N, C-alpha and C positions, 0 to 999 in steps of 0.2 A: 881663465875667467876673468870676466871686468865687475868689478863692483864700484859704485858712485856713491858716495854718503853728501846730502846736501840737507843743509837746513835753509830752507826757503823763505824764510820768516812769511807764512800765509801768503805769499807771493807779492807783498805788499809794497816791494822794490826798496831803494836804498835812494842815498844823495841826497841834496838840498831839499828837493819838493817834498821827499818823504816829512819835514819837520817844516814845511810849510801850508799854513799861513802859523801854526803854532808850533812848538816841539812834538813828536812821536803822530802826527795828525796823519799818517800816509796809513798807521795803523786800520782807519777807518774808510777807506778809500776802495773802490772798486779795482779789480784783480785781474782781470781777462787777459789783457794785453801780456803784462807781464809774465803770466803764466804760458800766455802761448811761444813769449820765447824763451821761458828755460825748458817748455816740451821738446821746441826744437834744438838746442844747446843738447841736452839730455840726448836725442835722439842719434846726433852728429858723435856721439860718443862712442857708440854702438856696445852698450853693457851690456851683461845679464842679468844681474838684479842692480837696485838700487833703493837706498834708504834714503827715505827724506821724512826729516825734522820740521815740525811747525806745517802742518798741514791744514786747510780749512776744507770741513766736511760740508760746508754747503750755505755759510751765513748770504745775508745780502752783498756781504762785498765782492762773493765770488758767482753771484747769481745764484744762489740755490743749489749750486755744481760742487759736489766734490772731488776738488783739485787732484788728487791722487788718482780718481778715476779719469778723469778728461786726461791726464797727461797720460796714462795706461793706456787708452786708447787711439791717443797717435802714435804710441811706439808699438801696438798690437802686443801690450802685455798684461799680466794678472797683476791684481792689487790686492792687497792687505791692508787696512785702515783699521782704526781704533783710538778712539779719543783719551786723552793725556790725564782724564779725571775720573774717578770712580762713581760710580750710577748716586752713590751719596753725599757724593762732594757738593758743596755749595754751587762751583763752578757751573755744574750741570741745572742750574737754574737761571743762569746769567747768560742773555745774549750774546751773540757771538763769541764769548768764548767756553758755550757748551759745544761747538764746533770746531774746535782745536786738537788737532790728536798728530800722530805721526804716521809714516805708511810705508810698506815695503812694494817694489813693483817687479817684476820681473818676466822671464822668457823659459824660465826652466821651471820643471815638476816638481811640486812641493809636494813633500811627503805627510809633514804635519804641519799644523799650525798653533800655538799657545799665546794668551795676555796674562801677562804677573802684575800686578801692581805694589809696588815699596809700600812700606809700612810710614815711612815719615816723608814730610815734602807736601809741595802743592801740584807739582806734576810727577808724576809715578809710574807710567806705562814703560812696561819692558814688554817688546813686541818679541816672539821668538817664532823661526820659522825655520824648519827640518827639509833637507837638501840629502839627496845619495849618501853625497862623502861628507856631509859637514853642519854644522846648525850655527844660524847666526841670529844674531841678539842686537835689536835698537832700542835705545834709550836717548831721552832728554834729562841731566840731572840736576837736582835745585840749584838756585841760585845760591840757596844760605849753606855756609863750611858745614856746620855741624849736618844737617841734612843729607849732604855730596856723600859723606864721611859712611851714615848708616847706610845708604842706598850703596854707597863700591861695598858693604860688608853684607849684605842682603843680597846683590848680584853675583857677588863669587857666589852662595849656598845656592843660589837658582842655578847656575851653568855647572857645580864642581861635580855634579853625578852623572852630565852627560858623557855619553858613551863614544861620540863623535870629537874631529877636532873642530875646534870655536871659534867662531869673531863677534867680538863686541863691539860697535860700532855704535857713534853719538855724538851729541852736544852735553859735554862734558862738565861746561861751565869752569874750569878749574880757576879761577879769580889770582889765586896763589900761585899759579905756572905748576906743571905738569910733573913737582915734586909730592903733589897732592896723591898723586895715586904709585909713588911708590911704593908703599904697604900693599897693595892690591896685585899691584904689578909683581912682586916677589911671592905672593901667597896663592897667586892664580897660574904665575908663568906663561903671562901671556906677553907676546910681543908687539912693539909701537910701530906699527906700518910705515908711518913716519919718522923714520930713524935720524934725521935734520932737524928735528924739532921744526920745521917750519912754520912759520905763523898763518892764520886759518879768519882771525877777524880783527881788526873790520876790512871788508872787502877793497875801502878806498885807500887804505894804508895798513895793514897788516902787522899787527904788533903783537897777537897772541895766538896760541894753540890751547882752542877751546875744542877743535873737533878731531876725535880718535877714532883710527879704526885698527883696534887690538886683536892678535891673532896667536893661535897656538903654533909653538913651532914648528909642528908637521906641517903648514900650511908656508909651503914658500914665496913671498912676493917677489914676482917676476917683472915689475914697473911700478910708477907710483910718483904723481905728481899732484899740484896743487892747481887747478883753472884758475887763469886770472881773470873772471867777467863779474860782472856786477849786477847781477839781478837779485842780489840780496845780501846783507849786511855781512853774512857770512858765504867764504868761498867753498865751493866743492871740492872733495877727495878723490882722486878716481886710480882705486887699486887693478893692479891684476896680478892674479896670486893661480898656484897649481894646489891641489893636494897630493901629500906623499901618504900615502894606506900604509899601514905597520911598520909605523914611528912613533905611534902613540898617542894623546893627545898635543 
């Protein structure tokens, strides 16, 4: 089975054009052309499950179209989208911000879906999908170190009672390096699919490993690579895996 994790930056692109005429002005531009390129790229990978971080649900920049739904239609996949912010959050009352979230796309049968929200941080969403042999979680952790640590603690409590092998994937924003995850990995017994610690950000000159696919030991990674594409400031992780039953989580 193939899983692709990609922070697509709301389809707004990257490079010098993103910062012209003023820094970060690219966040306000139309995204259709770039999203079509992302969809074609993802289709070429022949994935089974895709985790998308930073998805536009239908602001003016995406012409009122949910980007996850648009990509899913092109791939003939199902999609599950949710806002990154709680209903009572101030962000839900701010144009553009209220349309920002994360999503899963898949051609597999989904047995159950759940949405969790962290108690701390601005971005709080955790999407949970259950498949026949495993459960997968998608996260986008806080920019603040203290909040990330609180979120990691709560994330562990969310999946520790799951009876199937798990995959925990997303943009972890570990600005202090992967050592931020050492206690979390020790407590959860999860393994980093990126065994060489290859960087994923920024896409034009990768220096940091911000994006992670963590998994139970009973999930065997049979292939891993980071695709050198620049549709976003992050690069996508492509992970092939098999689930071995009878070996615990």
